[in-house]
C-alpha positions in Angstrom: -63.6 13.6 -21.1 -63.6 15.1 -17.5 -65.7 18.0 -16.5 -63.6 20.9 -15.2 -65.3 23.0 -12.5 -65.9 26.6 -13.6 -67.4 29.5 -11.8 -70.2 31.8 -13.0 -67.7 33.9 -15.1 -66.5 30.7 -17.0 -63.1 30.9 -15.2 -61.5 27.6 -14.0 -62.0 27.0 -10.3 -58.5 26.5 -8.9 -59.9 25.1 -5.6 -61.3 22.0 -7.4 -59.8 18.7 -6.3 -58.9 17.6 -9.8 -57.1 20.9 -10.6 -55.2 20.8 -7.3 -54.0 17.2 -7.9 -52.7 17.9 -11.4 -51.3 21.4 -11.2 -48.9 23.2 -8.8 -50.5 26.6 -8.2 -48.4 29.6 -7.1 -50.7 32.4 -6.1 -47.9 35.0 -6.3 -48.3 36.3 -2.8 -45.6 36.9 -0.2 -46.6 34.6 2.7 -43.5 35.3 4.9 -45.1 37.7 7.4 -48.3 35.5 7.6 -46.2 32.3 8.4 -44.3 34.1 11.2 -47.7 35.4 12.5 -49.2 31.9 12.5 -46.1 30.5 14.3 -46.9 32.9 17.2 -50.5 31.8 17.5 -50.1 29.9 20.8 -48.1 32.7 22.3 -50.9 35.1 21.5 -53.5 32.7 23.0 -51.5 32.3 26.2 -51.2 36.1 26.6 -54.8 36.7 25.6 -53.9 38.9 22.7 -55.7 39.3 19.4 -53.9 40.6 16.3 -55.2 40.8 12.8 -53.3 38.6 10.4 -50.8 40.6 8.3 -51.5 41.3 4.6 -50.1 39.0 1.9 -49.1 41.4 -0.8 -49.1 40.3 -4.4 -45.5 40.1 -5.7 -45.8 38.2 -8.9 -48.4 36.8 -11.3 -50.3 33.6 -10.7 -48.4 30.5 -12.1 -49.8 27.1 -12.9 -47.3 24.3 -13.5 -48.1 20.7 -14.1 -47.2 18.2 -11.4 -44.0 16.3 -12.3 -44.5 12.6 -12.4 -41.7 10.6 -10.7 -39.4 8.7 -12.9 -39.8 4.9 -12.9 -36.8 3.3 -11.3 -35.2 0.6 -13.4 -34.5 -2.6 -11.7 -30.9 -3.8 -11.4 -30.1 -7.1 -13.0 -28.5 -9.7 -10.7 -24.8 -10.1 -11.1 -23.8 -13.2 -13.0 -21.9 -15.6 -10.7 -19.2 -17.7 -12.5 
């Protein structure tokens, strides 16, 4: 049995490597404004500007979904030559 990392409250640590590799974690935040802000990082550096990163508001609950394993591809049989 594997040991799952827990914090001091007994909650599962979602930043653990084993958890990240077996589950898809949706934090429920809207990252759109943050992604646009990060795309402009070099522009801000060039102009010597500093802007605080925008907030990432919570829009839904946290979701944990298992990682889907890929289907095994069946091999084709060679065509019979008469």
